[in-house]
C-alpha positions in Angstrom: 60.5 -4.3 1.8 57.2 -2.7 0.8 55.4 -0.6 3.4 52.1 -2.1 4.6 48.9 0.0 4.3 47.3 0.8 7.6 43.7 2.0 7.7 42.9 5.3 9.4 39.6 6.8 10.2 38.3 9.7 12.3 37.0 9.0 15.8 33.7 7.1 15.9 30.6 8.0 18.0 27.9 5.4 18.8 25.2 7.6 17.3 27.2 9.5 14.8 29.6 7.6 12.6 32.6 9.4 11.0 32.0 12.0 8.3 32.9 10.9 4.9 35.7 12.8 3.2 33.2 14.6 1.0 31.5 16.2 4.0 34.1 18.9 4.1 33.0 20.3 0.8 30.5 23.1 1.4 28.4 24.5 -1.5 29.3 28.2 -2.0 25.6 29.2 -1.8 24.9 27.2 1.4 22.7 29.0 3.8 22.5 28.8 7.6 19.3 26.8 8.4 16.5 28.6 10.1 16.4 28.0 13.8 14.2 25.2 15.0 11.0 26.1 16.9 11.4 26.2 20.7 10.7 23.1 22.8 7.3 22.8 24.4 6.5 24.6 27.6 8.0 22.6 30.4 5.6 24.1 32.8 2.9 21.9 31.3 1.6 19.7 34.1 2.5 16.5 32.2 6.0 17.5 31.4 8.6 16.0 33.8 11.2 18.1 35.4 14.7 17.4 34.4 18.1 18.8 35.3 20.1 21.1 33.0 22.3 19.4 30.4 25.7 18.4 31.9 28.3 18.9 29.2 30.7 16.6 31.1 28.4 13.6 31.2 25.6 12.7 28.8 22.4 12.3 30.7 19.2 10.5 30.0 16.2 12.4 31.1 13.8 10.0 32.9 10.2 10.1 31.9 7.8 8.9 34.6 4.4 8.0 33.4 1.8 9.1 36.0 -1.0 6.8 37.1 -3.7 8.7 35.2 -1.7 9.0 32.0 -3.2 6.5 29.6 -2.1 8.0 26.4 0.7 10.1 25.0 0.1 13.7 25.8 0.5 16.6 23.4 3.6 17.8 25.4 5.3 14.5 24.8 4.5 14.5 21.1 5.8 18.0 20.8 9.0 17.1 22.7 9.6 14.1 20.4 9.0 16.2 17.3 11.3 18.9 18.6 14.1 16.3 19.4 13.7 14.8 15.9 14.0 18.2 14.4 17.0 19.1 16.5 18.9 15.9 15.7 18.1 16.3 12.0 19.4 19.8 12.1 22.6 18.8 13.8 23.1 15.9 11.4 22.8 18.4 8.6 25.3 20.8 10.2 27.7 17.8 10.8 27.4 15.8 7.6 26.3 18.3 5.0 27.7 21.7 6.0 30.7 20.5 8.1 30.1 23.1 10.8 28.9 21.3 13.9 27.4 23.4 16.7 27.5 20.9 19.5 29.8 18.2 20.7 29.2 14.4 20.8 28.1 14.5 24.5 25.3 17.0 23.8 24.3 15.2 20.6 24.1 11.9 22.5 22.0 13.5 25.2 19.4 14.6 22.6 19.5 11.2 20.9 19.1 9.2 24.1 16.2 11.3 25.3 14.4 10.7 22.0 15.2 7.0 22.1 13.8 6.8 25.6 10.6 8.5 24.7 10.1 6.2 21.7 10.8 3.1 23.7 8.4 4.1 26.5 5.7 5.3 24.1 5.4 2.9 21.1 2.7 5.2 19.8 5.5 7.6 18.8 7.0 5.1 16.4 8.0 6.9 13.2 10.0 5.4 10.3 11.5 8.9 9.7 13.0 9.1 13.2 16.8 9.5 13.4 16.8 6.4 15.7 15.8 4.3 12.7 19.0 4.8 10.8 21.0 1.9 12.2 19.8 -0.8 9.8 17.3 -3.6 10.2 16.9 -7.3 9.7 18.1 -8.8 6.4 15.6 -9.0 3.5 14.5 -12.6 3.0 13.2 -12.3 -0.6 15.5 -9.8 -2.3 14.5 -6.3 -3.4 11.1 -5.1 -4.4 10.8 -3.7 -7.9 9.9 0.0 -8.2 8.5 1.6 -11.4 9.9 5.1 -12.2 7.4 7.7 -13.4 8.8 9.6 -15.1 11.6 7.3 -16.2 15.1 7.7 -14.8 16.9 8.3 -18.1 20.6 8.5 -18.7 22.2 11.5 -20.5 23.4 11.6 -24.1 27.2 11.9 -24.2 29.2 14.7 -25.9 32.7 13.5 -26.6 33.9 16.8 -28.0 33.2 20.5 -27.8 31.9 20.4 -31.3 29.1 18.1 -30.1 28.3 20.6 -27.4 28.1 23.3 -30.1 25.6 21.1 -31.8 23.6 20.8 -28.5 23.6 24.6 -28.2 22.4 24.9 -31.8 19.6 22.5 -31.2 18.4 24.5 -28.1 18.5 27.7 -30.1 16.6 26.2 -33.0 13.8 25.1 -30.7 13.5 28.6 -29.1 14.5 31.1 -31.8 13.8 34.2 -29.6 15.5 32.7 -26.5 19.1 33.1 -25.4 19.9 29.9 -23.5 22.0 30.0 -20.3 23.6 26.8 -19.0 24.9 25.3 -15.8 28.0 23.1 -15.6 28.3 20.5 -12.8 30.7 17.6 -12.1 29.5 14.2 -13.2 30.0 12.1 -10.0 31.0 8.5 -10.8 28.6 6.7 -8.4 25.2 4.9 -8.5 22.1 6.8 -9.6 19.1 6.7 -7.2 15.9 8.4 -6.4 14.2 9.6 -3.2 10.5 10.0 -2.9 9.2 12.3 -0.1 5.4 12.5 0.5 4.3 15.4 2.7 7.9 15.9 3.7 8.7 12.3 4.8 11.0 9.9 3.0 8.7 7.1 1.7 10.9 5.3 -0.7 14.4 5.1 -2.2 15.2 3.2 -5.4 18.0 2.4 -7.8 17.8 3.5 -11.4 17.8 -0.1 -12.7 16.9 -0.1 -16.4 15.4 3.4 -16.2 11.8 2.1 -16.1 12.1 -0.2 -13.1 14.6 -0.2 -10.3 15.0 -1.8 -6.9 13.6 -0.6 -3.6 16.6 0.2 -1.4 14.9 2.3 1.2 16.3 0.4 4.2 19.8 0.8 2.9 19.5 4.4 2.0 18.2 5.3 5.4 21.6 4.4 6.8 23.3 7.2 4.8 23.6 10.1 7.3 23.7 12.9 4.7 20.3 12.0 3.4 17.5 13.7 5.4 14.6 11.5 6.5 12.2 14.5 6.4 12.0 17.7 4.4 10.6 21.0 5.8 7.9 21.2 3.1 4.2 20.6 2.9 4.5 19.5 -0.8 2.4 16.4 -1.5 5.3 14.7 -3.4 8.9 15.6 -4.0 11.1 13.1 -5.9 14.8 13.9 -5.8 17.4 12.2 -7.9 21.1 12.0 -7.5 24.1 9.8 -6.9 25.3 7.6 -4.1 29.0 7.4 -4.0 32.0 6.3 -1.9 34.6 8.9 -1.1 38.2 8.1 -2.1 39.5 7.8 1.4 36.6 5.6 2.5 37.2 3.4 -0.5 40.9 3.0 0.3 40.1 2.1 3.9 37.5 -0.5 2.8 39.9 -2.1 0.2 42.7 -2.3 2.9 40.3 -4.1 5.2 39.2 -6.5 2.5 42.7 -7.3 1.5 43.8 -7.8 5.1 40.9 -10.2 5.6 41.7 -12.1 2.4 38.4 -11.0 0.7 38.0 -10.0 -2.9 38.4 -6.2 -2.9 36.2 -3.8 -4.8 37.9 -2.6 -8.0 36.8 1.1 -7.7 34.7 3.4 -5.6 31.7 3.0 -8.0 31.6 -0.8 -7.6 32.0 -0.4 -3.9 29.0 2.0 -3.7 26.9 -0.3 -5.9 27.8 -3.4 -3.9 27.0 -1.6 -0.6 23.6 -0.4 -1.8 22.6 -3.9 -3.0 23.2 -5.6 0.4 20.3 -7.6 1.6 21.3 -6.7 5.2 21.1 -3.0 5.7 23.4 -3.4 8.8 26.2 -4.1 6.4 25.4 -1.0 4.4 25.5 1.0 7.6 29.2 0.1 8.0 30.2 1.3 4.6 31.4 5.0 4.1 28.6 6.0 1.7 27.6 9.5 0.8 25.0 11.0 -1.5 24.3 14.2 -3.5 21.2 15.4 -5.3 21.2 17.1 -8.7 17.8 16.5 -10.3 14.1 15.9 -9.7 11.5 13.4 -10.8 7.8 13.7 -10.0 6.8 16.9 -8.2 3.4 17.8 -6.6 3.0 21.0 -4.7 6.4 22.6 -5.4 8.1 23.9 -8.6 11.7 25.0 -9.4 11.6 27.4 -12.4 15.4 27.7 -12.6 18.4 25.6 -11.6 19.5 28.2 -9.1 16.1 28.1 -7.5 16.3 24.4 -7.3 19.8 24.5 -5.6 18.8 27.3 -3.2 15.7 25.4 -2.1 17.6 22.2 -1.5 20.1 24.1 0.6 17.3 25.6 2.7 15.9 22.1 3.1 19.2 20.7 4.3 19.7 18.5 1.2 23.3 17.9 0.1 23.9 19.1 -3.5 26.9 19.0 -5.8 29.8 21.1 -4.3 30.7 22.8 -7.5 28.6 24.4 -10.3 29.1 27.2 -12.7 26.4 29.3 -14.3 27.3 30.1 -17.9 25.7 32.8 -20.1 26.7 31.2 -23.4 28.5 28.2 -24.8 32.0 29.8 -24.7 31.5 30.1 -20.9 30.5 26.4 -20.8 33.8 25.5 -22.5 35.7 27.5 -19.9 33.8 25.9 -17.0 34.4 22.4 -18.4 38.2 23.1 -18.6 38.3 24.6 -15.1 36.4 21.6 -13.7 38.9 19.2 -15.4 41.8 21.0 -13.8 40.2 20.6 -10.4 38.8 17.1 -10.7 41.5 15.5 -8.5 40.8 18.0 -5.7 37.4 16.5 -5.0 37.3 13.8 -2.3 35.2 11.7 -4.7 35.6 10.4 -8.2 34.2 12.3 -11.2 34.3 11.1 -14.8 33.1 14.2 -16.7 30.9 17.3 -16.6 27.1 17.7 -17.0 25.8 20.6 -19.1 22.2 21.5 -18.4 19.8 24.2 -19.6 19.5 26.6 -16.7 15.8 27.4 -17.4 13.9 24.4 -16.1 10.5 25.7 -17.3 11.5 24.7 -20.9 12.3 21.0 -20.0 8.9 19.7 -20.8 8.8 21.5 -24.2 12.2 20.0 -25.2 11.0 16.5 -24.1 13.1 13.4 -24.4 14.2 10.7 -26.7 13.6 7.1 -25.9 16.6 7.0 -23.6 17.6 10.5 -22.6 16.3 14.1 -22.0 17.0 16.7 -24.6 17.9 19.5 -22.2 21.2 18.1 -20.9 24.4 16.5 -22.1 27.2 14.6 -20.3 30.7 15.7 -21.4 33.1 12.9 -20.9 36.7 13.7 -20.2 39.4 11.7 -22.0 40.1 8.5 -19.9 43.2 8.8 -17.8 45.1 5.8 -18.8 48.5 5.1 -20.3 50.4 2.2 -21.8 53.4 0.5 -20.2 54.9 -3.0 -20.0 54.8 -5.6 -17.2 58.5 -6.2 -16.6 57.9 -8.7 -13.7 55.3 -9.9 -11.2 56.5 -10.0 -7.6 54.6 -11.2 -4.5 54.5 -9.2 -1.3 53.5 -10.6 2.1 51.3 -8.5 4.3 51.1 -8.4 8.1 48.3 -10.9 8.2 50.2 -13.2 5.8 48.2 -12.5 2.7 50.2 -13.0 -0.5 49.5 -10.2 -3.0 50.9 -10.3 -6.5 52.2 -6.9 -7.8 52.9 -5.9 -11.4 56.4 -4.3 -11.7 55.9 -1.8 -14.5 58.1 0.2 -16.8 57.8 3.7 -15.1 55.2 6.0 -16.7 53.4 9.2 -15.7 49.7 8.9 -14.9 47.3 11.5 -13.4 50.3 13.6 -12.2 52.4 10.9 -10.6 55.0 8.4 -11.7 53.7 4.8 -11.6 56.1 1.8 -11.5 53.9 -0.8 -9.6 50.3 -1.8 -9.6 48.5 -4.4 -7.4 47.1 -7.4 -9.1 45.1 -8.4 -6.0 45.2 -12.2 -6.3 45.8 -15.2 -8.7 42.1 -15.2 -9.8 42.4 -11.6 -11.0 45.6 -12.4 -13.0 43.9 -15.4 -14.6 40.7 -13.4 -15.5 42.7 -10.7 -17.3 45.3 -13.1 -18.6 48.2 -10.9 -17.5 51.7 -12.2 -18.4 55.2 -11.0 -17.7 56.3 -9.0 -20.7 52.7 -7.9 -21.7 52.0 -4.4 -22.9 49.1 -3.2 -20.8 46.8 -0.3 -20.2 47.0 1.1 -16.6 44.5 3.4 -14.9 44.1 4.7 -11.4 41.1 3.0 -9.8 39.1 5.9 -8.2 41.9 8.2 -9.3 43.9 6.7 -6.4 45.1 3.1 -6.8 47.2 2.1 -9.9 45.6 -0.9 -11.6 46.1 -2.9 -14.7 43.0 -2.3 -16.8 43.6 -4.7 -19.6 46.2 -6.4 -21.7 47.0 -5.1 -25.2 46.9 -8.5 -26.8 47.6 -7.3 -30.3 51.1 -6.4 -29.1 52.0 -9.9 -27.9 55.1 -11.4 -29.5 54.9 -14.9 -28.0 57.8 -14.2 -25.6 55.5 -13.3 -22.7 55.6 -15.6 -19.7 52.5 -16.8 -17.8 52.7 -16.2 -14.0 52.1 -18.9 -11.4 51.6 -18.0 -7.7 54.4 -19.6 -5.6 53.7 -22.8 -3.7 55.7 -21.5 -0.7 56.1 -18.1 0.9 58.6 -16.0 -1.0 59.9 -14.5 2.2 60.4 -17.4 4.5 59.7 -20.5 2.3 56.9 -21.5 4.7 53.7 -23.3 3.7 51.0 -21.4 1.8 47.3 -22.0 2.4 44.0 -20.8 1.2 41.4 -20.5 3.9 37.8 -21.5 3.3 35.8 -18.7 1.8 38.9 -16.6 0.8 40.4 -15.9 -2.6 43.8 -14.9 -1.2 46.7 -17.2 -0.4 48.3 -16.8 3.0 51.7 -17.6 4.5 51.0 -20.0 7.4 54.2 -19.2 9.3 53.6 -16.8 12.1 57.3 -16.1 12.4 57.6 -15.0 8.8 60.0 -12.1 8.7 58.0 -10.3 6.0 54.9 -10.4 8.1 56.9 -9.2 11.1 58.3 -6.2 9.2 54.7 -5.2 8.1 53.5 -5.7 11.7 56.2 -3.5 13.0 55.3 -0.9 10.4 51.7 -1.0 11.5 52.6 -1.1 15.2 54.7 2.1 14.9 52.2 3.8 12.5 50.8 7.2 13.0 47.3 6.0 14.1 48.9 3.3 16.3 51.8 4.1 18.6 53.3 6.8 16.3 56.9 5.8 16.7 58.6 8.1 14.2 61.5 6.9 11.9 60.7 3.2 12.6 58.9 2.2 9.4 60.0 0.7 6.1 63.8 0.2 5.8 64.3 0.6 9.6 61.8 -2.0 10.5 63.4 -4.3 7.9 66.8 -3.8 9.3 65.7 -4.4 12.9 64.2 -7.8 11.8 67.1 -8.7 9.5 69.7 -7.9 12.2 67.8 -10.0 14.7 67.1 -7.1 17.1 63.3 -7.6 17.0 61.3 -10.8 16.8 58.0 -9.3 18.0 56.7 -5.7 18.0 57.0 -5.8 21.8 60.8 -6.2 21.5 60.9 -2.5 20.6 60.5 -1.8 24.4 63.7 -3.7 25.1 65.9 -2.0 22.5 69.2 -0.6 23.7 70.4 2.8 22.5 73.8 1.5 21.4 72.1 -1.1 19.2 70.0 1.5 17.5 72.9 3.9 17.0 74.9 1.2 15.3 72.0 -0.2 13.3 73.2 -0.6 9.7 70.5 0.3 7.1 72.7 -0.3 4.2 72.7 -3.3 1.8 75.3 -5.0 -0.5 78.3 -3.8 1.4 77.2 -0.1 1.6 77.1 0.9 5.3 74.5 3.4 6.4 74.2 3.8 10.2 71.0 4.9 11.9 72.9 7.3 14.1 72.5 8.8 17.6 70.0 11.6 16.7 67.6 9.1 15.1 68.1 6.6 17.9 67.2 9.2 20.5 64.0 10.2 18.7 62.9 6.6 18.4 63.6 5.9 22.1 61.7 9.0 23.1 58.7 8.0 21.0 58.8 4.5 22.4 58.8 5.9 25.9 55.8 8.1 25.0 54.0 5.1 23.6 53.8 3.5 27.1 51.1 6.0 28.2 49.1 6.2 25.0 45.4 5.5 25.4 43.8 2.1 25.1 42.3 2.5 21.6 45.7 3.3 20.1 47.3 0.2 21.6 44.3 -1.9 20.5 44.7 -0.7 16.9 48.5 -1.2 17.1 48.1 -4.9 17.8 46.8 -5.5 14.2 43.9 -7.7 15.2 41.7 -8.6 12.2 38.5 -6.5 12.1 39.9 -4.0 14.5 40.6 -0.7 12.6 41.2 2.6 14.2 37.5 3.5 14.5 36.5 0.1 15.8 39.3 0.3 18.4 37.9 3.5 19.8 34.4 1.9 20.1 35.9 -1.1 21.9 38.0 1.1 24.2 35.0 3.2 25.1 33.4 0.1 26.7 36.5 -1.0 28.7 38.5 0.8 31.4 41.9 -0.7 30.6 43.7 -3.3 28.5 43.8 -5.9 31.2 40.0 -5.9 31.2 39.8 -7.0 27.6 41.2 -10.5 27.8 38.4 -11.8 29.9 35.8 -9.2 28.8 32.3 -10.5 29.6 30.9 -7.6 27.6 32.5 -8.9 24.4 31.2 -12.4 25.0 27.7 -10.9 25.6 27.9 -9.2 22.2 28.8 -12.5 20.6 26.1 -14.3 22.5 23.5 -11.7 21.5 24.2 -12.1 17.8 24.3 -15.9 18.2 20.9 -15.8 19.8 19.5 -13.5 17.1 20.7 -16.0 14.4 19.1 -18.9 16.3 15.8 -16.9 16.6 15.8 -16.2 12.9 16.5 -19.8 12.0 14.0 -21.3 14.4 11.2 -18.7 13.9 8.1 -20.8 13.0 6.7 -17.8 11.0 10.0 -17.3 9.0 9.8 -17.8 5.3 12.0 -20.9 5.4 9.8 -22.6 8.0 6.3 -21.7 6.7 6.1 -24.6 4.2 7.5 -27.2 6.5 5.3 -29.8 8.1 4.1 -29.5 11.7 6.1 -32.3 13.1 8.9 -30.1 14.3 6.8 -26.9 14.8 6.6 -27.2 18.6 10.4 -27.7 18.9 11.0 -24.7 16.7 8.7 -22.6 18.8 10.5 -23.7 21.9 13.9 -22.8 20.4 12.5 -19.5 19.1 11.2 -18.6 22.6 14.4 -19.5 24.3 16.5 -17.5 21.8 14.2 -14.5 22.2 14.7 -14.7 25.9 18.5 -14.8 25.5 18.3 -11.8 23.2 16.3 -9.9 25.8 18.6 -10.7 28.7 21.9 -10.1 26.9 20.6 -7.0 25.1 19.3 -5.3 28.3 22.6 -6.2 30.0 24.5 -4.4 27.3 22.2 -1.5 27.4 22.8 -1.2 31.1 26.5 -1.2 30.5 26.2 1.6 27.9 27.3 -0.7 25.1 24.0 -1.1 23.2 20.8 0.7 22.2 17.4 -0.8 22.0 15.3 0.0 18.9 12.2 2.0 19.6 9.8 -0.3 17.7 8.5 -3.4 19.4 9.5 -6.7 17.8 10.3 -10.3 18.6 13.1 -10.9 19.1 13.9 -7.4 20.3 16.3 -5.3 18.2 19.5 -4.0 19.7 22.4 -2.1 18.2 25.7 -2.7 19.9 28.5 -0.2 20.1 31.0 -3.0 19.4 29.8 -4.8 16.2 29.5 -8.6 15.9 32.6 -9.1 13.7 34.8 -7.1 16.0 33.6 -8.8 19.2 34.2 -12.2 17.7 37.6 -11.3 16.5 38.6 -10.0 19.9 37.3 -13.0 21.7 39.2 -15.3 19.3 42.3 -13.3 19.6 42.5 -13.3 23.4 41.7 -17.0 23.4 44.5 -17.7 21.0 48.2 -18.3 21.9 49.2 -15.0 20.2 46.6 -13.1 22.2 47.5 -14.6 25.5 51.2 -13.9 24.8 50.5 -10.3 23.9 48.6 -9.8 27.2 51.3 -11.5 29.2 54.1 -9.5 27.5 52.4 -6.2 28.2 51.9 -7.1 31.8 55.5 -8.1 32.1 56.5 -4.7 30.6 54.3 -2.9 33.2 52.1 -1.5 30.4 48.3 -1.5 31.0 46.8 1.2 28.7 43.7 2.9 30.0 40.7 4.4 28.2 41.1 8.0 27.0 39.1 10.4 29.2 36.1 11.9 27.4 36.4 15.7 26.8 33.4 17.9 26.3 35.7 21.0 26.2 36.8 20.3 22.6 33.5 21.7 21.2 34.4 25.1 22.7 38.1 25.0 22.3 40.3 27.5 20.4 40.3 25.3 17.2 36.6 24.2 17.4 35.4 23.4 13.9 38.9 23.8 12.3 40.2 21.3 9.7 44.0 21.1 9.9 46.5 19.3 7.6 50.1 18.7 8.9 53.2 18.5 6.7 56.9 18.4 7.4 58.8 17.4 10.5 57.7 18.9 13.8 59.5 19.4 17.1 57.3 16.8 18.8 55.9 13.5 17.5 53.2 14.3 14.9 50.5 12.3 16.8 51.2 14.3 19.9 50.6 17.5 17.9 47.5 16.1 16.3 46.2 15.1 19.7 46.5 18.7 21.0 44.7 19.9 17.9 41.9 17.5 18.5 41.7 18.4 22.2 41.3 22.0 21.1 38.3 21.0 19.0 40.1 20.7 15.6 40.1 17.9 13.1 43.3 16.6 11.4 43.1 15.3 7.9 45.6 14.2 5.3 44.6 16.2 2.2 44.5 19.9 1.6 41.1 21.0 0.2 39.2 24.2 -0.1 37.6 23.5 3.3 41.0 23.2 5.1 41.3 25.9 7.8 45.1 26.0 7.8 48.2 23.9 6.9 50.6 23.4 9.7 54.1 23.3 8.2 57.2 22.0 10.0 60.7 21.5 8.6 60.9 20.1 5.0 57.2 20.4 4.3 55.7 18.2 1.6 55.7 19.9 -1.8 52.2 18.7 -2.9 50.4 19.9 0.3 52.3 23.2 0.4 51.6 23.9 -3.3 47.9 23.0 -2.9 47.6 25.3 0.1 49.1 28.2 -1.9 46.8 27.4 -4.9 43.7 27.4 -2.8 44.7 30.4 -0.6 44.8 28.2 2.6 46.8 29.9 5.4 50.1 28.2 6.2 51.0 28.3 9.9 54.3 27.5 11.7 54.5 25.7 15.0 54.8 29.0 16.8 51.6 30.2 15.1 49.9 27.1 16.3 51.1 27.6 19.8 49.6 31.1 19.8 46.2 29.6 18.9 46.6 26.9 21.6 47.2 29.1 24.5 44.2 27.8 26.3 45.1 24.2 25.6 47.2 22.4 28.3 50.6 21.2 27.2 51.1 17.4 27.0 52.9 15.5 29.7 56.7 15.1 29.3 57.4 12.4 26.7 60.1 10.6 28.6 59.4 9.5 32.2 61.7 10.9 34.8 64.6 8.7 35.9 64.7 6.8 32.7 67.9 5.1 31.9 68.9 6.3 28.4 71.2 3.4 27.9 68.5 0.8 28.1 64.8 1.6 28.3 63.6 -1.5 30.0 
């Protein structure tokens, strides 16, 4: 039975979403930013006294407006400016340079103080404030066109090194007494865009469009945390150009969510980035794992960059994220060596690249070289040969996921592609099969979407023999023969049988997964055997397993016996016992509720003390009510675009509905703010704008789940088992722990459950990731370490530590509680 894909994401923070995978790449020439100016003199008579920052509990410094204070004082303006600068600096350290200086509690304290000042003093309203990044109301009339001056041109392509020699010859012919030097950079496969800063403030962001005219996407770009809203320069105008992209891991997580929800998934990271940028509702864009890098300029007024290195150094000093890899080349042979080196490393980047860019390093000669009608003459894009290979579709099977979605999969004649053997490729849904006309027996080209997911690119129709067989999706579930349905608004078919064994196996796999309850040795074939032998009918049955049943569990098929064994059984029982005391967010994610990924589960758990509070959570219902009231206000607004042209007959009724909806928004929003589950936007508006910690889709999904038969059964079963998970205690000590700022990758089998080790690393201030990159601090290797991670660490010179080495570093970190509660009957857990 195929293993289901479970999303994983780093911990979320209400004001600081998870870093994208690319944030760990630090430019080699990155400089430590200059310290911010000190805060204003707090002895000023108008500045209120406030207690020192408590690292154990974020505080909101109250600001009391005195009776004779009719306007914002200079001290308050200075404080607001200082806070904006500090938050921007810490955003840069966190998102761009991957070396945070403070923990979430301290960051949140700065953020809340600024938010409070802006709310109490509307005169401080500033579109460049960090509090404005959360996204605003949807655009009613689409995107505003933006004219590019100078045009945003595309680069001429060089498909061979001979063509690059021609490029070098052309440059030398234009400047006979000049020896050209070049810079080679990766060509990021994303969406080209521009940023216009006037007097250091972000004024506009736009897509490239046709090069002459693009779309104004300022509201969406403001939600991308790696893009600064201000620059520390007095230049009248600075136009920066670069690429918005989606890192590979973020793309995988997004596709997994889309498939679980029955939605049409994005085909590759570039399409995902483009679709996210063109959302009319910037709040949707804010939920997407987008990142951006700058590599060029447009119009400049008051600043100049004579060389490429000057340009890169200046951007680093300004806190602007640039490409993580570039090579200065004295001549064209060095360019060839750099292109080859980049191609060898292309799969190490956490984002997709599709070639190299070769630029003249001396920017003062760009104007003299000029441009053709479509591209500049001072650069070329060198395209790597596409990584695709030919194979044959030997069959099309259908797998059933944990939510019942039926996904067709192409079974392929095994081939090697991008360093790995490929024998299967997802076909997503029946509409995709029909669009590409894929048949059983077809010769096809396969690629890796985003260098990650095997996909059928196209059919080689000229190789058809007539013996190929069209594929038809089954009319019944292939696992249980239950009915198949297509829900309104979905492209996927679903098995409607909640007792479907294939769904149960996938739910078990998810329930026991690393980011859920981390029950080792319980995925894949073991989960399948438990269901097939009738030992488990729901994931909660794991807590009733007997040791003897696990020891004797036969994993074999077709008459070949293979017992699970005593050692494996004991490890599973120990992990199950440990799972009883895991924190609320892990249990919430384990339940596999639609819309509730690992990050969302942490946000929900932060607002609830224990699991038993969730079933009747008024807070979740208030979130749903808030968004319902906002929708009602938008629909009824007499001044809304849809209502302006209507007659006056219903105007009074619409006004009444609008006023009532605004009042509900105010009441519910303030109630959520008081509960610490929402923030109010600084700018005044009607209805008021609030950003909730738990997003609308997640709140609705949870309310529906706990009102459903399945949700009520889950709550009752946990209560019967005596399990009531509680919220994980917040820890401010991690920021000063022995592993503060460290990025750790784990491989091999450890003496304790992997999640327990990962939790200790996080408690000590470290971050655990899945992929070894140049920014990895060390690789923790247990028994039988994975060859790929181990090899990559050796190649990059990353230290490889044993468990004893880790223990030496964790001497100041408390050991976890015993995994098995005392007095436990080893023969039967419950």
